[in-house]
Every structure is written in structure tokens, then in C-alpha cells.
N, C-alpha and C positions, 0 to 999 in steps of 0.2 A: 373317637375322632381318629383311630390310628386303622392303619389301611391294609395292618397285617396280622397274622392272629398271633398273637403270645406265646410263647414256646413250653412245652410243657415235655419233662425227662421224666414222665413218669408214667406205668401202662401202658398202654397201645401206640399213645402219640409216640411213645422212644424211640420204636420200633418203625416209625415211618421211614421212608426213604426219603433223602434230603438232596438238595443239588447246593453246589458251590463253586464259582469259579468254573465252571464250567464242567466238573467231577462229581458223580454220583454215592452218593452214602448210604449203607439198611438206612441206617438213625442221627439223630443230631448228635447223639454220644459217640460215635464210630468217628464221624467228621472231627470233631474237639478230637480224640486222641491218635486220629492221622497229620493232625497236623502240629498237634504237639511234642510229638516224635520227632517233625520234622524242624521246627525251631527248636527241640534240642539239641541238636546236631548241629543246627547253625551256630547256637551259643561255642559249640568247641573250637570251632576255627576261627584261629587268633588275628585274620584279617576281619572277619565279618565285627570283633568286636573294637575295631580300630578305625572307626566310623567317627563323623565330628556327631560330640552328642551323646554318645553311644553314655548310656546312664549308670552308674556306679551299685553293683550288686551281684551277688552269687545267680548262677544258672541256677540255683534252686530258686531264690526269692524273686527272679525273673519269670518264670515259669508260672509259678503259683498265682505273679498278679497279669498274668496274659491270658488272651481268650482268642486264638488266633482260628484262623489269619485274620479276622474282623478287627484285632484289638495284639498289639502287645506292647510290654514294655522295652522296648526297645525296638532299633530302626525298623518295619515292617519291609518282612523280605517280599511279600505279595502285593503291594501297592501295585506293579508295573500290572501284574498279571491283572486285578480287578479292572485297571483303565483300560486296559486291552477286551477283556470279555464284556465292559458294561457300556463303554465311551467309544465314540467314531474318532476314527483318525482322521487329521489335518486336511479338506478340501478347498485349494484356493478357490476352487470356482463358486463355493457356496455364498449367496447372498447373505450378509449381514452388517446391518448398520445402525448403530444406538449413538445416541448423546447422553453423558455423563448426568449421573443421578446421584442428587443430593438425598441425606439422610437424615433422622434425627436418632441420636445415639440415647436420648431419654426416654424414647417411646419403650414401653414395657417391664422397666423397674419393680412394677409388682406386681405381676405378673406372676403364679405361683409356679409355673414351669422355671422360671429365672430365679425363683427364688429357692428351689429345690436343694439344692447346695451353694452354701457360701464360699464365695474367694477373691481373691483381692483388689480385681478389676474387671468385666467381661461386659461385653455389647449387647444388651437385650437381640433374643431371637425376632423377638416384634419390629426390633430397629433394622434387619439384617434381612426381610424376608422381601420387602418390595424392591430391592437389589436385586435380590436373584432373581426373583421373577421379569426385571426389567432386562436384565442382562444376558440371560440363558431361557432356556425352552425345554419339556421334560424330557427327562435322559442325559441330560448334557452335566459335565463332569465339575464340580467346584471344589476350589482348594484353598486351605487354608493351614498356611504353615507355623502361624502362632496362634494355633486355637484354644491355646487356657481348657474351659471347660465345654468345651465343642460347642457352642450356642449357631454358629454357622454349620453343623450338622444340623441340627435341631428345627432351625431354619428352612435347611433345606428340605427335612422331611414336613415340613408344617406346610411347604407350598401343594402338599398333597391330601391331608388332614387336616387345614383351618377349617374352621366352619362357616356356616352360609353369610351369618351377621358377618362375619372378618372378611369375606372373599367378597361381599356385595361394599363394605366399608373401602377396600382396595382400587376395588371396580370404579368407584364414583369418583375416587382422588385422579386416578389414572385419564380419565376422562374432563374434568376439570384443567389437569395439566396438560388437555391433548395429546396424550401418550396413546398407545396401543392398548389393549385389552388383554389381562395376563393371563400366559396358558397355565394354568392351574399342573400341577401333577410333579411327584417326587422326583428330585434331580439326585445323583451320586457325588458323593463327600469325601474329598483324601482329608483326614485332619492329622496333624501331628505339632506336637510340642515338645520345649526341651526334657520338660517337668512329667518325672511319674507321675507325681500327684493328679497334675492338671490332666494328662491323659484319660486317668482311671475314671476319673470325672467323667469325663466327655466320654468314655465309653460306656459306662452305666447312664450316660442321658439317650444316648443313641441307639443301644444292641436293645433288642427286645426280652422282655422275662416274663416270667406269670406274674400278675401283680399281685392277685390274691395267694398265690405259695408265698410271695415275699409277706405280704400284713401276715398272715398267718405265724409264720417263720417269725418275723420280727416281733411279735405280742409273745410266744413261746420263750423268745429269749429273753425279754423284761421280764415275766413272769420267773424264769428258772433264776435269775440274776435275783431278785426281789425274795424269791424263797432263800437263797442262800443268805443274801446280804442284806436285805431286809432290816436287822437287827442294827443295824449300823446307821440308819436314818430314822430311827427312834426317838420320839423322846416324851416328855409327860408334860400336860397341862398345867397349869399355873395352881391346879386345885392339888397336883403332889398325885393322883391317882388315873386320869384316863393317859393313854396311851394317844399319841397321834403322829403323824409324820410329816418329817420336816422337807420343806420345799427349799430351803437356801440359809446358811449359815455363812454371816458375815464375818471376814479375819480382817482385823486393825493390825499393824506393826506397832512396837512400841518403840517411842524415842529417848533420848536423853538430853536434859537440860547443857547447856554450856555455860552457864553462867549459877546454878549450885549442880551439877552434876546428879539432879534427882532423874528419874526412870517412869516414866507413864506412857498410858495408852492413847495413841494418836487419837483412836478414834473418841476417847471421851473427854478429851480436852479441847478435842476440835470441831466437832457434830453435833448442831443443835439440836436436844431432845425431842424436841417438839414438833421445828419444819425437816429437820433432815440435812440442811444446808450445811455445805462445810466452809468453814471460815480459812482465810485464805492468811490470818492473822490469828495467831490465840496465844493466850494466857499458861505458863507451867502452871500445874496445877501445885506447887510445891514451893517454888516462889514467885510469882505471879509475873517475871519477867516476860514480855511478849516478843513474838518473832513466830515467823513463817516455818515451814519443813525446810527449805533448806538452811536456815539458821539452827536448828537443832541437829543432834547427831542421832544417827538410825542405829539400834541396838542390836547385837550381832547374838548369837548363841553356838554354842560346840555340838557337833553330835558326831556320831559312826557313820557314817554314808552307807547304808547295808549293801550298795553296788559296788561299792570299791574296799570297802572296810576300813576306809582313811576316815581321819580326822578333820572334818570341813565345819565351814560357817554358815551361818545360812542367817536372813533375819527372823530377830523373834515376833513372832506373830499369835494373836490369843485373837478364840472366838469373842466377839460381842454382841449379838444378837443373833437370833435365829426365829422363822421365820416359818411356821407349819399348819398345818392345817386340821381339823376335824370335820369331816364330812365336806360341805360348800364352804366351810368357814374357815378365818385365815385367820391366824392368829397369830403376833410376838412378845418376845421373850428375852430374857439375860440367859445365858446358860447356866444352867444349875449342875450339885454333885451325878444328877444321874447322865448329864450329858460331858461331862469332865471323864466319867469315867468310860464311858464309851469310846471315848477320844483314845483314851490313855490305852482300852485293851485293841482299836485299828493300830495304834503307832507300834503296838509289840508284835503284830503281825508278821510272817514271813515274807519278804519283798517280792514281789510278783513277779513271775519269770515272763511274762510277757510285756511289758514296760519295757521301752526302749533304753539301756545305759551310755546311748550316744552323744558326744561332746558336742554344742552348738558350734557350727561353723565359724571362726574367724570373719568378721562382719563389721560394718559399719556400726552396727544397731547393737551388736557386741561390745562392742570397744568404748561407749558412749552410754549416758543417761543411765536409767533406772533398771536394765540389764547389766551393767556394769557394779551398779553402788548394791543393786541388789546380792553380788555373786552371786547369779543365774545364767550357769553357763554348759548344763547339761539338759537332754530333755528328760531324765525322773526328777530331776531338781525343777521342773516347772509346776509338778503337780505334788497336792498335799496327799496325807496318808492314804485318808478316804478315797477321793479321787483316783489314786492311783491304782486300788483293791480294785475299784468299780472297773476302771478301763480294763485294765488288763484281763478282768474275770469277762469283760465282753468281748473283747480282742479274740481271748483263747478259744471262747465257745461259736463265735464268728468265725474260725480259723477251720475246725472242727467240721462245717458241716458238708457233706460229701456232692454236693449239688455246686458245680464250679459257678454256673450263672449266680444262682440263688447266693450262692457266697458272697458272689465281690458284689450283687445290689446290698447284702447286710453290712458289707464293709463299706461299703458309701454311706449309709447309715449311721452307721455306730463313728466311722471318723468324725464325722461334725461335732462328738464330744469331745476332741484332742485339743480341741483350743479352747471350748464352751468350758469342760469342767477345769482347765489349766487356773494356775495363777494369774495368768491375761487376762481374768473374768475381772472386770472393774465392777465391784458395786457403786451403781450410778441412782443417789435417792433421785424421785421427784421434787421437783422445785415445790416450795411450800407447801409439802404434803408429808403425811405419816410414813411413818417405816412400813406399815402394813401395804401401802398402795406406791410402793417403790417397784423400780424395775429394774433387772441384772440383766448383762449383755456386756459385749464388745463393738467398744465406741473407737477404736486405732483399729483398724484390722489391715490395714498395711503397714504395720511397726510392731516389732518386740517390745509391749510398756508392761512393768511388772508393778502396777498400782500398790498405794498403801491400804491402802480397803479393798475386799477380794473378794467376789462371791464366789462361795462353794455350793453349788448347783448340787440336788440329789438327783439321781439315774432316772427316775417317774419328770421330773421339772426337765429335766435336757434333753430327754428322749420320747415320750409318749405323745404329746403334742406334735412333734416332728413324724412318727410313724403315721400318725393319722393325714398330717398334710401329703406327707409323700403317695401315700397309699390313691389319695384323691387325685390328687395329679396327675398321675401314670397313668391311671385306669381311663382316664382322657388322652394321653399322649403316649404312647410306646412306640418305640423306635421300628424300623422295617430291617426286617433282618440282612438284608444284604442290600441296602443302601451308604453302607458309610465303613469306614477304612479307615483304623486309628494306629498312629507311629509313631515313638517316641522318640528323640532326638534333635539334630540340627536341623533349621530349616536350610540352613546352606548347601544340604546333600540328602538325593531322595533318590530314589530306583523309579522314578519315575519319566517316561520318554520324553524324546524331544514335540513340544511342539504338541503334547496330550489331554490340556487342560482347556477348558471353555472360559472359566472366571474365574478369579481368585479373589477374595475377601479376606481382608488382615489385619490385625489389631498389636499390632508389634508392642516391644518397649518402649515405654517413654525415655530413654537418657537415663536419669537418677532415680526415677520418681519414688518407683515401687522394686524393692531386691526378690524377684522372683524366688530365686535358687536359697537364698537364706530362708526365708518363711515357710516355703513348703519341706524344708528340710522336716519340722516338725512333726510334719505326718509322713513324709516318706519313710521317717526313720521305722514306722510300724510296722511299714511293708518292707525294709529290707532292700530297698531298691532308691536310691538319690541321683541329685540332677547334677549333671557334668557340667560345672559353674563356669569352666574355660571356656564353653562354647558360648555361653550367655553373651547376647549383645545387650549391653549395659553399661552406663560410666559408672563405675567404684573405685574409690579412692584405696582400699583394702587391696584389691587385686589389680592395681595399678593400672586399671582402665579409664583412658579418659575420652573426650568428644573425639580424637579422631579414630582411635581404637574401635568407637562406638559404629563410627560410621563406616570402618571399614568392616566391621561384621555384617553392618545392613547391607554394606555393597553385594559380601557373599549371598545374603539370604536373598537380596531381590535379583542378581544374577541368575541365582536357580530358578526364581521365579519365571522370571524372564525366558527362559532357555525352555521351561517347560509348558507356557502360555500359546495358546495358538496366535499365530498372527493375524492382529487384525482385532484382536479381543484386549476385554477389561480388566481391571482390577482397581481393589476399592482399597483404599489404607485410611484406617482413624487411628488420629497421633492426636497425642493433649501431650501440651508442656510449655512452660511457662520463658524456657530459654531459646532467645535466637538461635543460637552457635548450635542444640539440636535440630530445631527445624530446618537448618540449612544441613547439616548431617544427611538429616534423611531426605532432604529433596533433591543434592547432591548423589547420594547414592541409588537414587531412582534415575537422575538421569545418565551414571556414568555404568548400571545396569543394562541402559537402552531403552528404558520408557519414558515416553514424554508426558506428562504432567496436563491436562485439558481444563482443569476447573479441580478450586479449592475451595472449600465452605466453612467459613468458621459458626458453628452452632452455637456458643455462647449466647443465652437471650436477652442478656443487657450490654455486650460486646458481641454483636453481631456484626462487624464489617471485615472484610477481607483483613486489609491494612492494618488494625488493630490484630488480629491474630498471629502475623509475621510482625510487629512491635516487638524488639530486644525488651520492652517494656510492660507487656501486655499481660493481665491477669489472664492466670490459667483456664482453658477452653479447649473444646473439641474441634477440630477441624479435620474434614471429610476429603483425602486427598482421590481422585479419580487419574487413574492414566491408565493410557492404551500401549501396548505394543506395536508399532507398524508393523502394517502390511508386507507383506513379502513382495511386491511388483516397486514398490518405493525403493526398499530395502536391493533390490537387481536393479533398477535403475540407474542409481549410484553407484552401483559397482562399474556398471556401463562406463555414465560420463565422469566422475570422480567431483572432486572440488570445481563444479564451476556453478554461474551463477542460475543454470536451467533446475540445477540440485536441490539449490534454495527455496526458489518459484516452486518445485515438485512438492519440496517438504510444506511450503505454506499450504499448498492445495489442499493436500492432506491431513495437515493440523486442521485447517478451517474446518473438514467436512467433521472433524470428530467434537466440534465445540457444540454447544448450545445455542439455537438460534435465538431462542426468547427465555427469558428469566422472569418471572414474577412473584411479587411479594406484596399481600395486601390487595392485591390487583392492580399493584403500581411494577412500571417495568423496574427491571433493576441494571445496573451497568454490569456487560458479562468481561469482568476482567482479564479473564484468556485473549478478548478480542483487541483489545487496546495493542494499537500496533509496537508498541513500543517493547509489551512483555512477548511477542509474537518474535521478535528479532531474538530475544532471549532465548525463547525455545530452539530458534533456531539454531545458533550459536551454538550452543548446549549438544543436539545433535549433530553438529557437526564437530564438534572436540571427542562425543564420543564414537565417533569414527576415526578419530588420530590423523584430523584434514580440516588445512587452515578456511579460516572461513572466507567466503569468494566476496561479500559484500560487506562496505562500509554500514556506519548505521546511518547514514545520508541516504547513500546510494540506495540502500534496503527502502526505508521512508518512503521514499521519493518512488520507487518503483511499486510497491504496496497500492500506494494511492492511483497509478497508473493502471495496475494491473488489475484490482479488487475494489467492485464498491465500498465505501465507507459512508459511514450511518450512526448520527452521536458519538462519533470518536471511535467505532470497532469498525473492524474490517469484516466482509462477508464478501461467499462465493455468491457468485450472479443468482446462482438460483435459491438461493436462501434469503437474498434481500427482498425477494416481495413478502414472504411469509413475513418478514420484521415490518417490512412498511403496514401491512395489514393488522397486524397488531398494533404499530406506532399509533395510527392513528384512532385507536381506541381508547385512547388515555390523554390525559390534557399534559402530561409534561414528561419530559424528556429525561432520560435516565443520567445520571451522573457521577462519575467516578470518583472514588475518595483518594484523595492522595494523600498518606501518612509522609510529612518533610521529617527524611530523619541524615540525610547525607546532600553532595551535590548534587548526586543527579535526581534524586527525588526534587530539588530547589528547583531546579532546571524544568522538569517536567510541572512543575506547580506554576512556576511563571511561565511556560507555554500555554497552558492550559487557561492560567488568568488573561494574558494579554492577547490570546484567538479572541476572546468576549470584550474583551476591553482593553485597547491601547492605550497606556498611560506614561504622564510623564514620569519623573524619578520621583519626583516628591509625592506626586499622588501614589506611586505602588510602593513607598518605605516602609510606611506602615502597617499596610495589609502585610506585606514579607517580614516582617519582623516578628508580628504574629505567630508564623509559622513556625521559626527555630523557637521552636520549647524543650522541652525533656524531655523529648524524645529523639535527641540529636545522638549521633553516635560516638562514644565517647573518645575517641583518638581520632577525629574527622574536622580536621580544619574546618571554622566558619570561613566561610569564601562570603567575599565584600557584594553587596548588592551589583555596585557600578560594574565588578569586574564579572559578573553574571553574565550580565544584560551586554557590556561591550561585546563579550567573547561568543554570545549565544544568538543577537536578537541584531535589528535594524534601529537607529533612533531618525525621524524624519527630521529635517534640519529647513525644508520649508526652498531648497534649491527646484526641484521638480514638480511636478503634481502630485498630490497626496494621494499615498499608496490608496489600494480597494479596500484591504482591511481595516483602514482608520476610518478613509472616506464612510463607509456602510455603519460604524461603529458612530460615528459625531450624525450622521443623516438622522440615524434611527433613532435617539438619545437627546438631540439639544434641536429644538422647534424652530428655532431663528435661521439653521443649517441645512434644512429640510430641501433638496431639491436646488441646493448649489452644485457649480461643475467642481470637480477635481480641482480647476487650476485658478478657483476664485480667492483671491487675496484673505476675505473672512474666512475661511474654511483652513486656508493655508496658515493662518495666525493661532486658531484652534490646535491646528496639529503639531503645531509645533514643538520639539522634544518628546514628543511622543515615542516611546518604546513598540516596537510590534513585531510578529512571529513571521520572520520573512520569508517568502516563496520559494519551493524548492531547488531552483533554478542558483538564486543567490545563496540560500541553506548551504551549498555543497560549496559553493566559495570560503562562506564561517564554517564548514565542518573541517576543512583542509588549517584551517588556519589554527582554528582552534587543537586538531592534533597533533601539531608541529608545537605549539605551547607545551601542551602536555606531554609529550615524548619528551623533548628538552630536560623537565621538570625530574620524569620519570630517570633520564641516566642520572640525574644529579642522585636520587637515590639509593641506584648501582654504584654509583662510586663511591658512595659514603660508605665507606670500608671499616669493620668491626666496632660499630654502634647501634644502636637500637635507635629504631623511626620513633620519638614518643609524639608527633603529631605529622599527619601527611594527609593528603586529598585522593579519597577512594576513585576517584574519576582517572590521575593519572596512574594508581597500579593497576585499574581495571584496561585502561589504554596501553599500558608498558606490558602488563600479561599479556593480552592479544597479541599485540605487535612480536612478541619475543614465540609464540606458539605460531602464529604464522611462518617465522622462520625457521622453528625446530631449535632454537636456542631455550632448553627447559632448565639448563641450570641457572639462566639470571633468574626467571620465575622463581625457581626454589632457592636462591641467594637472594633475593632483596623477601620474598616471602618470611622467612627465618631475622629477617630485619624489623618487623613488625611484632607488636603484642600476638600472643595464639587467639585469645579471644577476639580480637580486631578480625582477622582470615579465619576464624569458627564462623565471626555471625555476619559474614557479607558470602553471599549464595555463586555470586560470579568469581570474585576470589579464591576459594574454595574449590571449588570444581578446573580453571587452571592451575591449581597448584598440586591440587590431588593426582590430575591425569597428567601435569609433567614429572611427580614423583613417579608413578606407575612409567611413565616412558623412560625415564631416566636409569630406571632399575630395569628394562627389559633391555635396554640398549650396554646397559654394564655387564 
């Protein structure tokens, strides 16, 4: 399915002329040598090395890892040339219009391409393809600044190489959703990541190579290692004569009983010989005292570390089982004298030169848990002697391959054994199964964890099946030669020109979910090029990075995205974190950079609502954020008009055009959350704040003006031309979409009451039990719980019988009470039933209420501001929001900062609106200073 010929650097093909970034070279080898010389010269420039996120490594190591200009293990100097040569300049006259598109990030995780190389997290290419097809056309430039293993690049090329069956499936889905048919064809892609380990994988995924040559070289490599090291994996069958090949050996730690000080092997005491189940609690074989692992002491032994010649300690480990093969038959046995003699012989071998001696970075994972208790602190301490010899030989022989592209692919292949052949490879017996049917592998890929039972796999077990799978996978997918550029560095800085990128797909770090730099160090040490962790956007207690630092780093990255993206174009952000503070940090960083969020989709199949997605107590799930860069016309008109109401309505007009008109799920209409008038108001505020401008409309002025300017359907605002589309679809379904409100603070409580009373004007007695059920576990910790009577008094009106029954109450009573149907608004019987019912005021009276309420809020805010020198343990978020907004309008940034410092940091971080005001106030105050 590849759209290009694979590279062949031998024979006549090597002499064929090639084109690269507008230059012609006599051969592929000449091209490589030319750009390697240029890169070597750049590495000598101190200013070049001072770029954000420049990796740690010698010039030689960076050059060895790179394949310029398409891949550099440092910031790529040719990104701008690539985009300038293959992309198109921004044209404000070009017609471009798209609605946001949701994707399912779970699609394609079993695809062979996705599984070709393991990584901590990645979005499958098949989940990204629909977005690229939707937002771009062939030849457009796509950017992913947190590219990881380069799945965005694979997806962009898949748009050209996808099989007919897949294309048909996508086209049917587009037709069903009412979207235009996709334009198939490759897109140009710029991939960047902070980690050299990640970009090396991305480059090998996306750059072309000779698959058959790779397969031959891989087989020759394994054959040569078998020839020289095969004796290490020999064992004798239980008959004592027949030689067999070891598949894996299970090693067990030794423990000491605290009751009798007796030493024993953990596996022999805790693992059932028949079922292979590992007991949580087990008896000491010496005294019978029962306990779990934590109630026993780990046994250590002293040895001379061959890497340092120092005496150090390591857990005492013993081989307990061996699974081996004779022909197609598998057998299991305990190690015998023959096996122990081989292991002793291996232990006496010289320390392999290629095995890194680096100490692991000080990290959260190394400070706690099994890394600390097992004294595992260096790369070489993560390998048993036999695995150390095997990996050292494999890496050495791969490095000697003269063909750079083939050498990199062989490293791509061999580096997958770095973790799989280490002591991190946990033995996982199949439940209720015998040892011979057991599984081996890593079940904790996002952390470093040294298990008590280690599965030491053989070279053939680790690599032979992998080589066959890679050959098969890349025979059907092989990157296009000039479609992708890969760079290593911070996403906050690039060589790309302003407004040069057509679409951004990005999957940034999620707070402190995964420590990428620390995890990748294990592989990067083999290359000699490691991540500059200072530039990593992450929450990390060891490096003293909290949520504010994470937000500021993400703001810098999103600002760079905003700079290079063309106006009016889109960015898709995949986000996953269970903490509301991290979610808000992402939201605020996006808005500060200038992006406008048009849609957020929660993709957890069991917890699928947006409100659950942003709840501080939600389970972890994937969210897909669709955001756009406002077009140049909107920005120019704002410069000309300033912060006036017309600018606000101009923003709304532009924003509504970007939102989906109809959302369907299982044939039913869904409520488009971003069309909720209150959400539109929040987006408008963020836009003005980002422009350092006062908000020209109050909440009620905005909501009232929105109703008069834009048609509303089912609680959603539309442009006039969008209403006809919505009405047509609405007529085809039986039930109107309902917005799901998650009550967590005073504002959301008011919103819930508004929606409830619109449909059902009620007395306090009728309303109170319904309201109480909403004030559940999701209520924010420091938010004062309001009295229902106060909320009603300050935000709604109550009918007391003096005048005709208001239209809202009359409509409700006439519809729901048969005896009241047809009665006039002044009828005493209707008045009696309407007595003491609360209802939502009409716009004119709502403005009076809003002014009254704002006065009360500001009075309480002044009390917060005057409370000198003490923290506020409980407060009203609505008071803070109103006060921050008013202070912003007066450019009184000091008041915002001072009051913010009186509330707990977690409360500030978990409220998107407060965080936006505060962070912008800090920026303005620092700029003024």
C-alpha cells in the first residue's frame, strides 16, 4: 500500500539522482552526507544548542542518531525549508469552513502498525486519520509538537496508502454524518517531541527503508548472536542427555522471615506448584509464621559492580524454573547443575562495553516503591548477567552496520528488548494454568517496577517473532520519502514561519500521569542522547513542577501552535487526566494562547458525558478538544473597534459559525454544549481577557442580547442560516436534546434551577427535595453551600397573586392541570394554583435582578479583599468570579492577585474562570513592573 518505492542504497539505485528540499543530489548517499556535514556544523554553534529542550548528548551521538534533513535528534534546522517548499502560504481569500470533529481514540489499538513499537501512551493512527481527512486536503501541512512515536505522521501518509476497504468504510461514515466525502492523498507532516527516544521511533515509523534488506539483516543479526551466544540458552532435557533451547527462565527473590530469621526463596513459599497462583499471604517454610511480602525482609547480597569496581548490594535472586523447547514441544523444569554451571560461567565474563553505566535520574519512581527497595539505580543494574551480555552484543553489531537507514531500523528493532530483557519483565503466570502455559511480559509499561518474580527471556523469544511481525507490517506500510520531517526539542519553540501550518493534531503530557523523560532514559542511554527534562511540560514533585508550572509550559507550547497555525484553521487536542486542576490548566493555556474552544467530547464509553469529563471527581477518561484560531478579519475588526459591544457580537457571530449544528448519537440528537448561551458567554469573556480588554457586556446584557440577535432552539443559540438545518433534523426525532448539568458550585446550581423552573415553575416546597438531590458528592470542597431560599430570592421571581399570572406559570399550569386549561391569566382559580411559585424572570426584569445580585456579590468580595493576612477556608466562587471580573475591568490586577492568594491553590486551579483572571492578572502585573 506504500505510495513510494523503498530506498535501496546499493548498486545502481544508489547512484540515481534524488531531489531534496528543492536541491538535486547525484545519489541518496550524497544527500545524506551533505546534510550530515551541515548538521555537524550547526552543532558546533553554541546558540544552536541553547534552544529550549535541546537534548543532552555529544555531537557524535546526535549525528549517529540523526538522518538529516528528515530526522534530527535535536531541533531540526530544515523545518521551515520543508514547509516553505511543500506547503502553501496563507491566503485570507481561500474559502475554508469546517465543523469540529470528534474522534474515538480507542480505534486501531490492535492494528499491526500501532503495535510495531511499544510506547507509554499513543493515539492510534487509525483514530487520527478521520481528523486529518476532515480538516485538510492533500498536500496540506500537519503539525504535531508532542508527536511521541509519530502516529500523526503515519495517519497523514495513510490518507494516501489506505486500502480500498478502509476508504469505503470512512466514506460511508462521512455520508451517514452528513459530511463531505474526504479527499484522499498524502499530507505533509512536521513531527516534534522532546524525547530523542520518541522521535527516533517516529522517524523509523515514517521514513522509507528497504523492508527486505531489513528482514535479511535482522535474520543475519540473530543468527550471528545465536552462533556466539547460543550456549548461554542451552539446557538439558530431564533425561539428562538431550539438549534443548531455553525460552525463558524465572528468577525469584529471597526473603528473610522476621520471626525466625530464616532465609527462603519467595517463589518456593508463595507460588502454588500446580496452579501457579501467587499467594498474598504465605507461611515461612522454617517456622510457619504467616505474612505477606511486606512483612518479610528482602535478602540482599554484596558483589563487586564490574562497571564501577565498587562493592554494592543487590537483591539475592535465584533461578527457579526454566521453560524450554524441543522441536515444537514445550517443557518446564527446575534448574539443574548444568544450568547453574552455565550461569556461573556467564557471570565471570567481562562486562559488555555497550551496556550503559548511567545512573537513573532522580525521579518520583526511583524515590519510592520497588526501585528504591531493590537498590536499582543504574541502567546496568536493570539487567541480569546473561541479558546484559546479549543486549550488549546485539547493540554493538547493529552499530557496525554501514547503511545508516538500515542501521536505524535495526536499532528500532533491537531497542525493544531494552525493557523486555531487563529485570522489569515480570513473570505473569496464567491464572489456574500450569507453568508451561504461562505468559511473560510487562504489565506496568508506564512505570519502573522491579518484580519479585522476573522472567528472563531468551534472545530468540524476545526477537524472532518480532522481526517477522515488523517485516510483515512494513511490507504493507512504508513511509513516503519526502512526506515527513521529524525534530527533537521543545514544542514551545520551532523554526516554522508564522501562519504556515494547515492543521494541528496533538496529544500533550497529562499532568503527572506519566513521567516520559524518566521512562525514556532507559532507552536513550543506549543511544547516548537523553531528554532535557527541564523543558518537559509535566507535574513533577521531584523537579518542583506543580500545576501552575505545567500550565505555563503548556501556554508557551500552545502559543507556538497559535503562531504557526493559519488563521481560521483547527487544532485537535487529546487529553486524559482525572484531575480538574490539570483540565483547567489545559483550558486556560489554550485560551491564553488565543485559541477558542469549539467542542469537547468525552470518549469514555461508560462515562460519556462532557460534564462528567470536567467533574473534579470523575474517573480517568479521554477528552478530545477541538479549538480554532480566529480568522484575521475578526482580529482586525477588534483592533479597529476596541472593547465595545459590537466586538462581542462579532465574536459570537464568528464562534457560532465554527460550532457543530447537529450532533447525533445512536440516532438521537445531542445537546451541543458549546451552543449553550452561558458557555458562549464564557468563551467571549476569555477572548476579551486574552486581548487584555474589559468585557463590554454583563452576563444579563449578553444573554438578553443573544436572544434578540440569534435564534434559539432547545436551549441552544444558532445563526439564522443554521436554524433551518437544525429544524429539519429536529423534525426527524421524537425527543428534544437535553443538556446534562453537573451541580458542583453556586453557578451550576443557579443554572440547574433556571432549567428546572423554565419547564416547571414551582413552590419552595416542591422544589426543595429536587434541589437537595443535586447537591451530592461532586460539590467543590471549599465552596460554601448556598441556601435554596437565597438562590431563589437573588435570581428568580415569585408570584404572590397581586397581578395577572406570568406567562411562564400560566403555560405550565394550563398544560399540566386539566381543570385549569383555558382559564384567563386573571382567573382566581389559576391565581390560587400559581401562588408562591418561583419562575425565571423575563429579560427586562432579569436585568434588575442581575444588578441587585451583582451589588450583593461585590459587597461580599470587598470583605474578602479586606480580610488581611488570613486564608479563606470557605467562600463563594460566584463572589470571586464577579470580583475578579470587576477588578479586571478597572485594571486592578493587584486586587485579583491578593485575593487569589487567600484561597487554597487547589480551589484556584480547579476553577477555569478564576484561573484565567488570575493568570492574566499575574502576566499584566509582571509586564507593568
